[in-house]
Biotite code that builds the C-alpha atoms (Angstrom):
import biotite.structure as struc

atoms = struc.array([
    struc.Atom([8.151, -46.335, -56.972], chain_id="A", res_id=1, res_name="UNK", atom_name="CA", element="C"),
    struc.Atom([11.213, -44.166, -57.518], chain_id="A", res_id=2, res_name="UNK", atom_name="CA", element="C"),
    struc.Atom([9.326, -42.261, -60.215], chain_id="A", res_id=3, res_name="UNK", atom_name="CA", element="C"),
    struc.Atom([6.568, -41.483, -57.710], chain_id="A", res_id=4, res_name="UNK", atom_name="CA", element="C"),
    struc.Atom([9.094, -40.208, -55.167], chain_id="A", res_id=5, res_name="UNK", atom_name="CA", element="C"),
    struc.Atom([10.741, -37.974, -57.763], chain_id="A", res_id=6, res_name="UNK", atom_name="CA", element="C"),
    struc.Atom([7.348, -36.615, -58.828], chain_id="A", res_id=7, res_name="UNK", atom_name="CA", element="C"),
    struc.Atom([6.448, -35.902, -55.201], chain_id="A", res_id=8, res_name="UNK", atom_name="CA", element="C"),
    struc.Atom([9.768, -34.160, -54.524], chain_id="A", res_id=9, res_name="UNK", atom_name="CA", element="C"),
    struc.Atom([9.382, -32.111, -57.707], chain_id="A", res_id=10, res_name="UNK", atom_name="CA", element="C"),
    struc.Atom([5.860, -31.079, -56.709], chain_id="A", res_id=11, res_name="UNK", atom_name="CA", element="C"),
    struc.Atom([7.068, -29.998, -53.275], chain_id="A", res_id=12, res_name="UNK", atom_name="CA", element="C"),
    struc.Atom([10.245, -28.192, -54.316], chain_id="A", res_id=13, res_name="UNK", atom_name="CA", element="C"),
    struc.Atom([9.331, -26.701, -57.688], chain_id="A", res_id=14, res_name="UNK", atom_name="CA", element="C"),
    struc.Atom([5.562, -26.308, -57.497], chain_id="A", res_id=15, res_name="UNK", atom_name="CA", element="C"),
    struc.Atom([5.317, -25.460, -53.806], chain_id="A", res_id=16, res_name="UNK", atom_name="CA", element="C"),
    struc.Atom([2.795, -28.181, -52.984], chain_id="A", res_id=17, res_name="UNK", atom_name="CA", element="C"),
    struc.Atom([2.647, -29.176, -49.343], chain_id="A", res_id=18, res_name="UNK", atom_name="CA", element="C"),
    struc.Atom([1.957, -32.536, -47.793], chain_id="A", res_id=19, res_name="UNK", atom_name="CA", element="C"),
    struc.Atom([-1.534, -32.689, -46.301], chain_id="A", res_id=20, res_name="UNK", atom_name="CA", element="C"),
    struc.Atom([-2.184, -33.895, -42.761], chain_id="A", res_id=21, res_name="UNK", atom_name="CA", element="C"),
    struc.Atom([-5.111, -33.962, -40.378], chain_id="A", res_id=22, res_name="UNK", atom_name="CA", element="C"),
    struc.Atom([-5.698, -31.821, -37.323], chain_id="A", res_id=23, res_name="UNK", atom_name="CA", element="C"),
    struc.Atom([-5.460, -34.933, -35.167], chain_id="A", res_id=24, res_name="UNK", atom_name="CA", element="C"),
    struc.Atom([-2.020, -35.744, -36.628], chain_id="A", res_id=25, res_name="UNK", atom_name="CA", element="C"),
    struc.Atom([-0.825, -32.189, -36.007], chain_id="A", res_id=26, res_name="UNK", atom_name="CA", element="C"),
    struc.Atom([-2.026, -32.231, -32.395], chain_id="A", res_id=27, res_name="UNK", atom_name="CA", element="C"),
    struc.Atom([-0.455, -35.627, -31.792], chain_id="A", res_id=28, res_name="UNK", atom_name="CA", element="C"),
    struc.Atom([2.854, -34.383, -33.181], chain_id="A", res_id=29, res_name="UNK", atom_name="CA", element="C"),
    struc.Atom([2.647, -31.304, -30.938], chain_id="A", res_id=30, res_name="UNK", atom_name="CA", element="C"),
    struc.Atom([2.030, -33.400, -27.816], chain_id="A", res_id=31, res_name="UNK", atom_name="CA", element="C"),
    struc.Atom([4.838, -35.807, -28.721], chain_id="A", res_id=32, res_name="UNK", atom_name="CA", element="C"),
    struc.Atom([7.215, -32.850, -28.929], chain_id="A", res_id=33, res_name="UNK", atom_name="CA", element="C"),
    struc.Atom([6.225, -31.824, -25.387], chain_id="A", res_id=34, res_name="UNK", atom_name="CA", element="C"),
    struc.Atom([7.103, -35.163, -23.762], chain_id="A", res_id=35, res_name="UNK", atom_name="CA", element="C"),
    struc.Atom([9.643, -34.721, -20.951], chain_id="A", res_id=36, res_name="UNK", atom_name="CA", element="C"),
    struc.Atom([8.749, -31.049, -20.490], chain_id="A", res_id=37, res_name="UNK", atom_name="CA", element="C"),
    struc.Atom([6.710, -29.314, -17.825], chain_id="A", res_id=38, res_name="UNK", atom_name="CA", element="C"),
    struc.Atom([4.135, -28.359, -20.466], chain_id="A", res_id=39, res_name="UNK", atom_name="CA", element="C"),
    struc.Atom([3.349, -31.979, -21.409], chain_id="A", res_id=40, res_name="UNK", atom_name="CA", element="C"),
    struc.Atom([0.347, -32.436, -19.105], chain_id="A", res_id=41, res_name="UNK", atom_name="CA", element="C"),
    struc.Atom([-1.160, -29.122, -20.144], chain_id="A", res_id=42, res_name="UNK", atom_name="CA", element="C"),
    struc.Atom([-0.636, -29.851, -23.848], chain_id="A", res_id=43, res_name="UNK", atom_name="CA", element="C"),
    struc.Atom([-2.030, -33.386, -23.536], chain_id="A", res_id=44, res_name="UNK", atom_name="CA", element="C"),
    struc.Atom([-5.148, -32.210, -21.710], chain_id="A", res_id=45, res_name="UNK", atom_name="CA", element="C"),
    struc.Atom([-5.849, -29.416, -24.186], chain_id="A", res_id=46, res_name="UNK", atom_name="CA", element="C"),
    struc.Atom([-5.303, -31.563, -27.257], chain_id="A", res_id=47, res_name="UNK", atom_name="CA", element="C"),
    struc.Atom([-7.633, -34.227, -25.851], chain_id="A", res_id=48, res_name="UNK", atom_name="CA", element="C"),
    struc.Atom([-10.329, -31.571, -25.512], chain_id="A", res_id=49, res_name="UNK", atom_name="CA", element="C"),
    struc.Atom([-9.688, -30.288, -29.029], chain_id="A", res_id=50, res_name="UNK", atom_name="CA", element="C"),
    struc.Atom([-9.878, -33.808, -30.430], chain_id="A", res_id=51, res_name="UNK", atom_name="CA", element="C"),
    struc.Atom([-13.223, -34.358, -28.690], chain_id="A", res_id=52, res_name="UNK", atom_name="CA", element="C"),
    struc.Atom([-14.613, -31.088, -30.037], chain_id="A", res_id=53, res_name="UNK", atom_name="CA", element="C"),
    struc.Atom([-13.397, -31.718, -33.586], chain_id="A", res_id=54, res_name="UNK", atom_name="CA", element="C"),
    struc.Atom([-14.849, -35.263, -33.475], chain_id="A", res_id=55, res_name="UNK", atom_name="CA", element="C"),
    struc.Atom([-18.290, -33.805, -32.723], chain_id="A", res_id=56, res_name="UNK", atom_name="CA", element="C"),
    struc.Atom([-18.129, -31.552, -35.783], chain_id="A", res_id=57, res_name="UNK", atom_name="CA", element="C"),
    struc.Atom([-16.957, -34.325, -38.093], chain_id="A", res_id=58, res_name="UNK", atom_name="CA", element="C"),
    struc.Atom([-19.794, -36.681, -37.186], chain_id="A", res_id=59, res_name="UNK", atom_name="CA", element="C"),
])
């Protein structure tokens, strides 16, 4: 397990590889960062729409 972590860190730091994530994960992270701000409702509504649109294209 430690060997895997070291290999992953090496790939990120030395080879410039980036961790992959989905659009849904990115939008969810964005909305979570807007909690307790005035922009939360707007961000939540827009990301819900984007998730619905992206779901249609994936199917």
